[in-house]
C-alpha positions as CSV (number, residue, x, y, z in Angstrom):
1,X,101.1,70.1,182.1
2,X,100.5,66.6,180.8
3,X,97.5,64.5,181.8
4,X,99.8,61.7,182.7
5,X,101.5,63.9,185.3
6,X,98.2,65.1,186.6
7,X,96.9,61.5,187.0
8,X,99.9,60.7,189.3
9,X,99.0,63.6,191.6
10,X,96.6,63.2,194.6
11,X,93.3,65.0,194.9
12,X,94.6,67.5,197.4
13,X,97.5,68.4,195.1
14,X,95.2,68.8,192.1
15,X,93.0,71.2,194.1
16,X,95.9,73.3,195.3
17,X,97.3,73.5,191.8
18,X,93.9,74.6,190.5
19,X,93.8,77.4,193.1
20,X,97.3,78.5,192.2
21,X,96.6,78.6,188.5
22,X,93.3,80.5,189.0
23,X,95.2,83.1,191.1
24,X,97.8,83.5,188.4
25,X,95.1,83.8,185.7
26,X,93.4,86.5,187.7
27,X,96.6,88.5,188.0
28,X,97.4,88.1,184.3
29,X,93.9,89.2,183.3
30,X,94.2,92.2,185.5
31,X,97.6,93.1,184.0
32,X,96.3,92.5,180.5
33,X,93.7,95.2,181.0
34,X,96.3,97.8,182.1
35,X,99.3,96.9,180.0
36,X,100.5,94.5,177.3
37,X,101.6,91.1,178.4
38,X,104.9,89.6,177.6
39,X,103.3,86.2,176.9
40,X,99.6,86.6,176.1
41,X,99.4,82.9,175.2
42,X,100.0,82.1,178.9
43,X,96.3,83.0,179.6
44,X,95.1,80.3,177.2
45,X,97.6,77.7,178.6
46,X,96.4,78.4,182.1
47,X,92.8,78.1,181.2
48,X,93.4,74.7,179.4
49,X,95.5,73.4,182.3
50,X,92.7,74.3,184.8
51,X,90.2,72.5,182.6
52,X,92.5,69.4,182.4
53,X,93.0,69.4,186.1
54,X,89.2,69.7,186.7
55,X,88.6,66.8,184.3
56,X,91.1,64.5,186.0
57,X,89.8,65.5,189.5
58,X,86.3,64.7,188.4
59,X,87.5,61.3,187.1
60,X,89.1,60.5,190.4
61,X,86.0,61.5,192.3
62,X,83.7,59.4,190.1
63,X,86.1,56.5,190.0
64,X,86.8,56.4,186.3
65,X,90.1,54.7,185.6
66,X,91.2,56.8,182.7
67,X,89.4,58.9,180.1
68,X,89.8,58.1,176.5
69,X,89.8,54.4,176.9
70,X,87.5,52.8,174.3
71,X,84.2,51.6,175.7
72,X,83.5,47.8,175.5
73,X,80.5,48.1,173.2
74,X,80.0,45.7,170.4
75,X,81.0,47.1,167.0
76,X,78.0,47.4,164.7
77,X,78.9,47.5,161.0
78,X,77.4,50.6,159.4
79,X,74.5,50.2,157.0
80,X,75.3,51.3,153.4
81,X,71.9,52.7,152.6
82,X,69.3,54.7,154.3
83,X,66.7,52.0,153.9
84,X,68.8,49.4,155.7
85,X,69.7,51.9,158.5
86,X,66.0,52.6,159.0
87,X,65.0,48.9,159.1
88,X,67.8,48.2,161.7
89,X,66.7,51.1,164.0
90,X,63.0,50.6,163.4
91,X,62.4,54.1,162.0
92,X,60.1,54.3,159.1
93,X,58.7,57.2,157.2
94,X,55.3,57.0,158.8
95,X,56.8,56.9,162.3
96,X,58.9,60.0,161.6
97,X,55.8,62.0,160.6
98,X,53.8,61.1,163.7
């Protein structure tokens, strides 16, 4: 299941899909203990789908537009030496020891 498809779903639909997948996962784990599964990869796919659904659901609850969008922080050019980095951040050898 793609994140794009999940984002188009409503909160209630996402919750019902999570419940369905958790039930399927429970049945598969139970069967895996008693016999060999036809598709053991399905357990991993279900687990990742549930995690993806929970992530998108949490984004909707919090009000985040979309995960993965770059933050609007100013770009700071990296320092080339340790001394320059320390002077920019204010960390000195004596402050590290204290």
